[in-house]
C-alpha positions in Angstrom: -28.9 8.2 -78.9 -26.0 6.9 -80.5 -26.7 3.9 -83.4 -24.3 0.7 -82.4 -22.3 0.4 -85.1 -22.1 -3.1 -87.1 -18.6 -5.3 -86.5 -17.1 -5.7 -89.2 -14.0 -8.9 -89.4 -11.0 -8.4 -91.3 -8.6 -11.0 -91.6 -5.4 -10.4 -93.2 -1.7 -11.2 -92.6 -0.4 -8.2 -95.4 0.2 -5.1 -93.2 0.6 -3.6 -96.2 -2.9 -4.6 -97.6 -4.6 -4.0 -94.3 -3.5 -0.8 -93.8 -5.1 -0.1 -97.1 -8.1 -1.2 -96.5 -8.3 0.6 -93.4 -7.4 3.5 -95.0 -10.4 3.2 -97.7 -12.6 2.1 -93.8 -11.1 5.1 -91.4 -13.9 6.9 -91.7 -16.5 4.7 -91.8 -19.3 5.8 -89.0 -21.8 2.8 -89.5 -18.7 0.7 -89.1 -16.1 -0.9 -87.1 -13.6 -3.0 -88.0 -12.0 -5.3 -86.7 -8.4 -6.8 -87.8 -6.4 -10.2 -87.0 -3.6 -11.5 -88.8 -4.6 -14.6 -87.7 -7.8 -16.6 -88.8 -8.1 -18.7 -84.7 -7.7 -15.2 -83.4 -10.7 -13.9 -85.5 -12.4 -17.0 -84.7 -12.4 -16.5 -80.8 -13.4 -13.4 -81.5 -17.0 -14.9 -82.9 -19.3 -15.0 -79.9 -19.3 -10.6 -80.8 -21.3 -11.3 -84.0 -20.4 -10.2 -86.3 -22.3 -9.2 -90.1 -19.8 -10.0 -91.7 -15.7 -11.7 -91.8 -13.4 -10.6 -94.5 -11.4 -13.4 -94.9 -8.0 -13.1 -96.8 -8.2 -16.3 -99.0 -4.1 -16.5 -99.3 -3.5 -16.7 -95.7 -1.5 -19.5 -95.7 1.0 -18.1 -98.6 2.4 -16.2 -95.4 1.5 -18.3 -92.8 1.7 -21.8 -93.0 0.4 -22.5 -89.9 -2.9 -21.1 -91.1 -6.2 -23.0 -92.2 -6.8 -22.9 -95.7 -9.8 -20.7 -96.1 -12.8 -23.0 -97.1 -12.0 -24.6 -93.4 -11.9 -21.4 -91.9 -15.4 -20.5 -93.9 -17.0 -24.2 -92.4 -15.9 -22.9 -89.4 -17.6 -19.5 -89.6 -21.1 -21.3 -90.3 -20.2 -23.8 -87.7 -20.4 -20.9 -85.4 -22.0 -18.0 -86.2 -24.4 -18.6 -89.0 -26.0 -15.1 -89.3 -22.3 -13.4 -89.7 -21.5 -13.4 -94.0 -18.2 -14.2 -95.2 -16.2 -11.9 -98.0 -13.3 -13.5 -99.6 -10.6 -11.3 -100.9 -7.6 -12.5 -103.7 -4.9 -11.2 -106.0 -6.1 -14.1 -108.0 -8.0 -14.1 -110.4 -9.8 -17.4 -110.3 -13.2 -18.6 -111.8 -12.6 -21.9 -110.1 -11.7 -20.1 -106.6 -14.3 -18.1 -107.0 -16.8 -20.9 -107.2 -15.1 -22.7 -104.9 -15.7 -19.9 -102.3 -19.7 -19.8 -102.9 -20.6 -23.2 -103.5 -19.2 -23.6 -99.2 -21.7 -20.7 -98.2 -19.1 -17.7 -98.6 -21.1 -14.4 -99.9 -18.8 -13.0 -102.3 -15.4 -13.6 -103.7 -13.4 -10.2 -104.4 -10.5 -10.5 -106.0 -7.5 -7.4 -105.5 -7.8 -5.0 -107.9 -7.6 -1.5 -107.7 -11.6 -1.6 -107.6 -11.5 -3.7 -104.6 -12.6 -1.0 -102.2 -16.0 0.1 -104.4 -16.8 -3.2 -104.2 -15.9 -3.8 -100.6 -18.4 -1.1 -99.9 -21.3 -2.2 -102.2 -20.3 -5.6 -100.2 -21.2 -4.2 -96.9 -24.4 -2.5 -98.7 -25.8 -5.7 -100.0 -25.4 -8.2 -96.5 -26.6 -4.7 -94.7 -29.8 -5.3 -97.6 -30.1 -8.5 -96.9 -30.3 -8.7 -93.1 -32.7 -5.8 -92.9 -34.8 -7.8 -95.5 -34.6 -11.0 -93.5 -35.8 -9.3 -90.3 -38.9 -7.6 -93.2 -39.8 -10.7 -93.4 -39.2 -12.6 -89.9 -41.7 -9.7 -89.4 -43.7 -10.0 -91.4 -44.6 -13.2 -90.9 -45.1 -12.8 -87.0 -47.8 -10.3 -88.5 -49.5 -13.3 -90.4 -49.1 -15.6 -87.3 -50.6 -13.2 -84.7 -53.8 -11.7 -88.1 -54.4 -15.6 -88.3 -54.2 -16.5 -84.4 -56.9 -13.5 -83.7 -59.4 -14.6 -87.2 -59.5 -17.9 -85.8 -60.2 -16.8 -81.8 -62.8 -14.4 -83.5 -63.8 -17.1 -85.9 -65.2 -19.6 -82.2 -66.1 -17.0 -80.3 -68.7 -16.2 -83.0 -70.0 -19.6 -83.6 -69.7 -19.9 -79.4 -72.0 -17.0 -79.4 -73.7 -18.5 -81.6 -74.2 -22.1 -80.8 -75.2 -20.8 -77.6 -78.4 -18.9 -78.9 -76.9 -15.5 -78.6 -76.7 -14.4 -81.7 -79.5 -13.1 -83.7 -80.3 -12.5 -87.0 -81.7 -9.9 -88.6 -85.5 -10.4 -88.5 -84.4 -10.2 -85.0 -85.4 -13.9 -84.2 -82.6 -16.7 -82.7 -80.3 -18.3 -85.0 -81.0 -22.0 -85.2 -78.2 -23.8 -84.5 -77.1 -27.0 -87.3 
């Protein structure tokens, strides 16, 4: 049975940069990358539940009709709150990065020689976060089941004891309180 590829959306209206991303990830067998030139096209496809959306923070520089990056992030988080959003930009600005993180972005990447290595690390970190959330959810379910079974067992013992059906070690019935 083939494993389902994890879906990652890329919103980029600079075709040169989009092609570079594609070249760096075209051999990736674990992820399916879907590219969008416009943010609205990406928003319209959120029902596909992408693991992550990488967005060019500077979409509006090439297309004044585009939403600003933080508005896109807010819409994604409102529509698909489990999807992680990562911004990338040619601007090395701590203020932009902080604003993105305050709005709920997973990360902010600067476009440079190491961007694609960083993208791979960010994807791994997102997968680890998802795995950890799933493990925590399973642990919580196990804890609930364990406590439920324990309570039912204790109640059964108390009922049997109150009915006088439990015996002490001496062979006599224990007296209910």
